[in-house]
C-alpha positions as CSV (number, residue, x, y, z in Angstrom):
1,X,12.6,-14.0,-27.6
2,X,9.8,-16.2,-27.4
3,X,11.3,-18.3,-23.7
4,X,11.1,-14.2,-23.2
5,X,7.8,-13.7,-24.0
6,X,6.8,-16.3,-22.4
7,X,7.9,-16.2,-19.5
8,X,5.5,-13.1,-19.6
9,X,2.3,-14.2,-19.4
10,X,3.6,-16.6,-17.1
11,X,4.3,-14.3,-14.4
12,X,0.9,-12.6,-15.4
13,X,-1.1,-15.6,-14.6
14,X,0.8,-15.6,-11.3
15,X,-0.5,-11.9,-10.4
16,X,-3.9,-12.1,-12.0
17,X,-4.8,-14.9,-10.1
18,X,-2.9,-15.0,-6.8
19,X,-5.7,-12.7,-5.9
20,X,-8.8,-14.9,-6.2
21,X,-7.2,-17.7,-3.3
22,X,-6.4,-15.5,-1.0
23,X,-9.9,-13.3,-0.4
24,X,-10.7,-15.3,2.0
25,X,-7.3,-13.4,4.1
26,X,-7.1,-10.6,2.7
27,X,-11.2,-10.1,3.6
28,X,-10.2,-10.7,7.5
29,X,-7.5,-9.1,7.3
30,X,-8.5,-6.1,6.9
31,X,-12.3,-6.6,8.6
32,X,-14.4,-6.6,6.0
33,X,-17.2,-8.4,3.9
34,X,-15.1,-10.8,0.8
35,X,-17.7,-9.7,-1.3
36,X,-16.4,-6.8,-0.5
37,X,-13.7,-7.9,-2.1
38,X,-14.6,-7.0,-6.3
39,X,-13.3,-3.9,-5.7
40,X,-10.2,-5.6,-5.9
41,X,-11.6,-7.5,-9.7
42,X,-12.9,-4.1,-11.0
43,X,-10.4,-2.0,-9.9
44,X,-7.7,-3.7,-11.6
45,X,-9.4,-4.3,-14.8
46,X,-10.8,-1.7,-15.7
47,X,-7.5,0.4,-15.3
48,X,-6.1,-2.3,-16.9
49,X,-8.9,-1.8,-19.8
50,X,-7.8,2.1,-20.0
51,X,-4.5,0.8,-20.6
52,X,-5.3,-1.6,-23.5
53,X,-6.5,1.2,-25.9
54,X,-3.9,3.6,-25.6
55,X,-1.0,0.8,-25.3
56,X,-2.1,-0.2,-29.2
57,X,-1.5,3.3,-30.4
58,X,1.6,3.1,-28.9
59,X,3.2,0.5,-30.1
60,X,2.1,0.7,-33.2
61,X,3.8,4.4,-32.9
62,X,6.9,3.1,-31.4
63,X,7.0,-0.9,-30.3
64,X,7.8,-3.2,-27.7
65,X,10.0,-2.2,-26.3
66,X,9.1,1.0,-23.5
67,X,5.8,-0.5,-23.5
68,X,6.9,-4.2,-22.1
69,X,9.6,-2.9,-19.4
70,X,7.2,-0.6,-17.5
71,X,4.4,-2.9,-18.1
72,X,5.9,-5.5,-15.4
73,X,7.5,-3.2,-13.4
74,X,4.0,-1.9,-13.0
75,X,2.5,-5.1,-12.1
76,X,5.3,-5.8,-10.1
77,X,4.6,-2.6,-7.8
78,X,0.7,-3.8,-8.0
79,X,1.9,-7.4,-6.2
80,X,3.7,-5.0,-3.7
81,X,1.4,-2.8,-2.4
82,X,-1.8,-5.9,-3.0
83,X,0.6,-7.4,0.0
84,X,1.3,-4.6,2.3
85,X,-2.1,-2.9,1.8
86,X,-3.5,-2.4,5.8
87,X,-6.9,-1.2,4.3
88,X,-8.6,-1.7,1.3
89,X,-8.8,1.8,-0.5
90,X,-5.0,0.8,-0.3
91,X,-5.7,-2.9,-1.5
92,X,-7.7,-1.2,-4.7
93,X,-5.0,1.1,-5.3
94,X,-2.6,-1.8,-5.7
95,X,-4.6,-3.4,-7.5
96,X,-5.5,-0.4,-10.3
97,X,-1.7,0.1,-10.2
98,X,-1.3,-3.8,-11.2
99,X,-3.8,-2.9,-14.4
100,X,-1.5,-0.6,-15.8
101,X,0.6,-3.3,-16.6
102,X,-1.5,-5.8,-17.1
103,X,-3.1,-4.0,-20.1
104,X,0.3,-3.2,-21.3
105,X,2.0,-6.0,-21.6
106,X,-1.1,-7.6,-22.5
107,X,-1.7,-5.3,-25.7
108,X,2.0,-5.8,-26.4
109,X,3.4,-9.4,-26.0
110,X,0.7,-10.6,-28.0
111,X,1.2,-7.9,-30.7
112,X,5.1,-8.5,-30.6
113,X,4.6,-12.6,-30.8
114,X,2.1,-11.6,-33.5
115,X,4.3,-9.8,-35.8
116,X,7.1,-12.2,-34.8
117,X,5.6,-14.7,-36.4
118,X,2.3,-14.2,-38.3
119,X,2.7,-18.1,-40.3
120,X,2.3,-18.9,-37.0
121,X,-0.2,-17.1,-35.5
122,X,-2.8,-19.5,-33.4
123,X,0.1,-21.9,-32.7
124,X,2.4,-18.8,-31.1
125,X,-0.4,-17.2,-28.8
126,X,-2.1,-20.6,-27.9
127,X,1.4,-21.5,-26.6
128,X,1.2,-17.3,-24.6
129,X,-2.1,-18.3,-22.5
130,X,-0.8,-22.0,-22.0
131,X,2.2,-19.8,-20.1
132,X,-0.4,-17.4,-18.9
133,X,-2.3,-21.1,-17.7
134,X,1.1,-22.5,-16.0
135,X,2.0,-19.1,-13.7
136,X,-2.7,-18.6,-12.3
137,X,-2.2,-22.8,-11.9
138,X,1.3,-22.4,-9.7
139,X,0.0,-19.5,-7.9
140,X,-2.7,-20.8,-6.2
141,X,-0.2,-23.2,-4.9
142,X,1.5,-20.4,-3.8
143,X,-1.1,-18.6,-1.6
144,X,-1.7,-21.7,-0.3
145,X,1.7,-22.3,1.1
146,X,2.0,-19.0,2.2
147,X,-0.7,-19.6,4.1
148,X,-0.6,-22.4,5.5
149,X,3.7,-22.7,6.4
150,X,4.5,-18.4,6.0
151,X,2.2,-16.9,8.9
152,X,0.3,-15.0,6.3
153,X,-0.7,-14.1,1.7
154,X,2.8,-11.6,1.4
155,X,5.7,-14.0,1.6
156,X,3.8,-15.2,-2.0
157,X,2.5,-11.7,-3.1
158,X,6.4,-10.9,-2.5
159,X,7.6,-13.8,-4.9
160,X,4.9,-12.7,-7.7
161,X,6.8,-9.5,-7.8
162,X,10.0,-10.7,-7.8
163,X,9.5,-13.0,-10.5
164,X,7.7,-10.1,-12.4
165,X,10.8,-8.3,-12.0
166,X,13.1,-10.6,-14.0
167,X,12.9,-10.2,-17.4
168,X,13.0,-6.6,-17.6
169,X,16.6,-6.5,-18.0
170,X,16.7,-8.7,-21.0
171,X,13.2,-6.7,-22.4
172,X,14.8,-3.6,-22.0
173,X,17.9,-5.1,-24.5
174,X,17.1,-7.4,-26.2
175,X,13.6,-5.4,-27.9
176,X,14.2,-3.9,-31.0
177,X,13.1,-0.1,-30.4
178,X,10.3,-0.3,-33.0
179,X,8.5,-3.2,-34.7
180,X,7.9,-3.0,-38.4
181,X,3.7,-3.9,-38.1
182,X,3.6,-5.7,-40.9
183,X,0.8,-8.7,-41.0
184,X,-0.9,-10.4,-43.2
185,X,-2.7,-7.6,-45.6
186,X,-0.9,-4.9,-46.0
187,X,-2.7,-3.8,-48.8
188,X,-5.7,-2.6,-46.3
189,X,-3.4,0.6,-45.4
190,X,-5.7,2.3,-47.9
191,X,-8.6,1.7,-45.9
192,X,-7.8,3.1,-43.1
193,X,-6.2,1.3,-39.5
194,X,-7.5,4.0,-36.7
195,X,-9.4,2.7,-33.9
196,X,-12.8,3.8,-35.5
197,X,-11.4,2.1,-39.1
198,X,-11.6,-1.1,-37.5
199,X,-14.8,-0.8,-35.1
200,X,-16.3,0.0,-39.2
201,X,-15.2,-3.9,-39.3
202,X,-18.5,-6.1,-38.6
203,X,-15.8,-9.0,-38.7
204,X,-14.6,-7.4,-35.9
205,X,-17.2,-7.5,-33.9
206,X,-18.4,-11.8,-33.3
207,X,-14.1,-12.0,-31.1
208,X,-15.1,-8.4,-29.4
209,X,-18.4,-10.0,-28.0
210,X,-17.1,-13.5,-27.2
211,X,-13.7,-11.1,-25.8
212,X,-16.4,-9.5,-23.5
213,X,-17.8,-12.8,-22.6
214,X,-14.8,-15.0,-22.0
215,X,-12.9,-13.2,-20.0
216,X,-15.2,-12.4,-17.6
217,X,-16.1,-16.6,-17.6
218,X,-11.7,-16.5,-16.7
219,X,-11.6,-14.6,-14.7
220,X,-14.8,-14.2,-12.4
221,X,-14.7,-18.4,-12.3
222,X,-11.2,-18.1,-11.0
223,X,-11.5,-15.7,-8.2
224,X,-14.7,-16.4,-7.1
225,X,-14.9,-20.5,-6.8
226,X,-12.6,-21.6,-3.8
227,X,-15.6,-19.1,-2.0
228,X,-17.9,-21.0,-3.9
229,X,-16.7,-24.1,-3.3
230,X,-16.1,-23.1,0.4
231,X,-19.5,-21.9,0.3
232,X,-21.0,-24.8,-0.5
233,X,-19.0,-27.5,1.3
234,X,-17.6,-26.0,4.1
235,X,-14.4,-26.1,2.6
236,X,-11.3,-24.0,4.9
237,X,-9.7,-21.9,2.4
238,X,-7.1,-23.8,2.5
239,X,-8.3,-27.0,1.9
240,X,-10.3,-25.7,-1.1
241,X,-7.3,-23.2,-2.7
242,X,-6.8,-26.7,-4.9
243,X,-10.2,-26.0,-7.3
244,X,-8.4,-22.6,-8.0
245,X,-5.0,-24.4,-8.5
246,X,-6.1,-27.0,-11.1
247,X,-8.7,-25.0,-13.3
248,X,-5.3,-23.0,-13.5
249,X,-3.6,-25.3,-15.0
250,X,-6.1,-27.8,-17.0
251,X,-6.5,-23.8,-18.5
252,X,-2.5,-23.7,-19.5
253,X,-2.9,-27.7,-20.5
254,X,-5.5,-27.1,-22.6
255,X,-3.0,-25.9,-24.9
256,X,-1.9,-29.5,-25.8
257,X,-5.6,-30.5,-27.2
258,X,-6.0,-26.7,-29.5
259,X,-2.6,-27.5,-31.2
260,X,-2.8,-30.7,-32.0
261,X,-6.6,-29.8,-33.8
262,X,-4.4,-26.6,-34.7
263,X,-1.9,-29.0,-37.3
264,X,-5.1,-30.8,-38.3
265,X,-6.6,-28.4,-40.4
266,X,-9.4,-28.0,-37.4
267,X,-10.6,-24.6,-38.0
268,X,-10.1,-22.0,-35.4
269,X,-13.5,-21.4,-35.3
270,X,-15.4,-25.4,-34.8
271,X,-13.2,-24.9,-31.9
272,X,-13.8,-21.9,-30.0
273,X,-17.2,-23.3,-30.5
274,X,-17.7,-26.6,-29.7
275,X,-15.3,-25.3,-26.7
276,X,-18.0,-23.0,-25.0
277,X,-20.6,-25.9,-25.3
278,X,-18.8,-27.8,-23.1
279,X,-17.3,-25.4,-21.0
280,X,-20.8,-24.7,-19.9
281,X,-21.7,-29.0,-18.9
282,X,-18.8,-28.8,-16.7
283,X,-20.3,-26.4,-15.2
284,X,-23.5,-27.2,-14.9
285,X,-22.1,-30.6,-13.8
286,X,-20.4,-28.2,-10.9
287,X,-22.8,-26.5,-9.9
288,X,-24.7,-30.0,-9.3
289,X,-22.2,-32.5,-7.8
290,X,-20.6,-28.9,-5.8
291,X,-20.9,-31.1,-2.1
292,X,-18.3,-33.5,-3.8
293,X,-15.1,-32.4,-3.3
294,X,-13.8,-34.5,-5.8
295,X,-16.3,-34.4,-8.3
296,X,-16.2,-30.4,-7.5
297,X,-12.2,-30.5,-8.5
298,X,-12.9,-32.8,-11.8
299,X,-15.6,-30.3,-12.1
300,X,-13.0,-27.6,-11.9
301,X,-10.1,-29.0,-14.7
302,X,-12.8,-29.2,-17.7
303,X,-13.7,-26.0,-16.6
304,X,-10.2,-25.2,-17.5
305,X,-9.7,-27.5,-20.4
306,X,-12.2,-26.7,-21.9
307,X,-11.8,-22.5,-21.9
308,X,-8.0,-23.0,-23.0
309,X,-8.6,-22.6,-27.0
310,X,-11.4,-20.0,-26.3
311,X,-9.7,-16.6,-25.9
312,X,-6.0,-17.4,-27.9
313,X,-8.0,-17.8,-31.1
314,X,-10.1,-15.1,-31.0
315,X,-7.0,-13.2,-31.1
316,X,-6.3,-15.2,-33.9
317,X,-9.7,-14.5,-35.6
318,X,-10.0,-11.4,-34.7
319,X,-6.6,-10.2,-36.2
320,X,-7.1,-11.9,-39.4
321,X,-10.9,-10.3,-39.5
322,X,-9.6,-6.5,-39.1
323,X,-7.0,-7.8,-42.6
324,X,-3.7,-5.9,-39.8
325,X,-2.6,-3.8,-42.0
326,X,0.7,-2.4,-41.3
327,X,0.6,-0.3,-38.1
328,X,-2.6,-1.6,-36.8
329,X,-1.8,-4.6,-35.0
330,X,-1.8,-3.4,-31.9
331,X,-4.7,-2.0,-32.1
332,X,-6.5,-4.6,-33.6
333,X,-5.0,-6.3,-30.5
334,X,-5.7,-3.8,-27.5
335,X,-10.0,-3.6,-29.4
336,X,-10.4,-7.4,-28.9
337,X,-8.1,-7.1,-25.5
338,X,-10.2,-3.7,-24.4
339,X,-13.6,-5.4,-25.0
340,X,-12.2,-8.5,-22.7
341,X,-11.0,-6.7,-20.1
342,X,-14.4,-4.7,-19.1
343,X,-15.3,-8.2,-19.0
344,X,-13.2,-8.9,-16.2
345,X,-14.4,-5.9,-14.9
346,X,-18.4,-5.8,-15.1
347,X,-18.7,-9.8,-14.6
348,X,-16.8,-11.0,-11.1
349,X,-18.1,-8.4,-9.3
350,X,-21.6,-9.1,-10.7
351,X,-20.2,-13.2,-9.5
352,X,-19.6,-11.2,-5.7
353,X,-22.9,-9.8,-5.5
354,X,-25.0,-13.0,-6.7
355,X,-22.8,-15.0,-3.6
356,X,-25.9,-13.8,-2.0
357,X,-28.2,-15.3,-3.2
358,X,-25.7,-19.1,-3.8
359,X,-23.0,-20.8,-4.1
360,X,-25.1,-21.5,-8.4
361,X,-26.7,-18.0,-8.6
362,X,-22.7,-17.7,-8.4
363,X,-21.5,-19.6,-10.4
364,X,-24.6,-20.0,-13.2
365,X,-22.6,-16.3,-14.9
366,X,-20.1,-19.1,-15.6
367,X,-22.4,-21.5,-17.7
368,X,-24.0,-18.1,-18.6
369,X,-21.8,-16.5,-20.2
370,X,-20.1,-19.6,-22.1
371,X,-24.0,-20.6,-23.6
372,X,-23.6,-16.9,-25.1
373,X,-19.9,-17.8,-26.6
374,X,-21.4,-20.5,-28.7
375,X,-24.7,-18.8,-29.7
376,X,-22.0,-15.6,-31.1
377,X,-20.2,-18.0,-32.9
378,X,-22.8,-20.3,-33.9
379,X,-24.8,-17.4,-35.6
380,X,-21.1,-15.9,-37.0
381,X,-20.2,-19.2,-38.5
382,X,-23.4,-19.2,-39.9
383,X,-23.8,-16.0,-42.2
384,X,-20.1,-15.7,-42.7
385,X,-18.3,-19.0,-43.4
386,X,-15.3,-17.7,-44.1
387,X,-14.6,-16.7,-40.0
388,X,-14.4,-20.1,-39.9
389,X,-12.3,-21.1,-41.9
390,X,-8.7,-20.6,-40.4
391,X,-8.0,-24.1,-39.1
């Protein structure tokens, strides 16, 4: 079952990262400005956020069998729609449909992994994030191939749709009808496991803030870096596409040092804080050396590498902070993902607007988010040392 969950994460990475490298081609075909496509990111992640909020409770009640296949079908149809949409409104509608699927998949994939592998939660969630990054790495290369060799971006979107449909049947027959939601701390059940009860737990607030900042920074950077480099260097879309590819590649490869650190007892909170600091430094280096293409690619790789541990470890820490009592794994996961999806819906469009002031202004959003993550993690660890201690 873990193999199927990894493949689902891989497909989600493909869908999320296919849009960024095709922004110039989409804008040209639809005859709109590139920064107008910010609404596509917003539609995708706002709908994902709305679905995530509902998917947590549905998962707690019904288990994963209904949600995972439905989410994959929605993402596949959304990808097909994005590839053939003849206008910006229809493109936005297709992106919203894909967002519905992403919301269901994000909750169900992470919650199912947490339930099936409770003792290896951090490591398994780290592996899922690596699979996501692998898909996200390949998507820009697929887009570049389609643009350069296949006459446009449509074949790339069709290929993503096909891959998303592959695991539907195995999941329908392989997943349990109902997952008994037993986490670490079943005695917490008396404290209440609903959304309001979970939100009342202050230990959950820092992961919510980090999730918001992180996913906004990740999706914004991955989505706009090609355009940012084109503005800074004058490269063509095809020549700038490798910047997104190396970012997503190293976002996936970052799972390897993360796994090593976890196995050697380094606390998750410490990994998150140091990674955020290093990501901010790498973003600053990219801003200073963005006009030199090899240095820019190296900086993009470092941003991906240092981003890699932040989100999966934050989800794991949130589950432990919330107690994940019986019947609450889906809801606890959903809360962090909702906050993250809101960040993914609001911060990338802000970067698009800031492109009008220059590529450096748009890039600054990534650096500021990284520093804010460092601040939240540092303050939380100093006030509640227990939050850092799950190494």
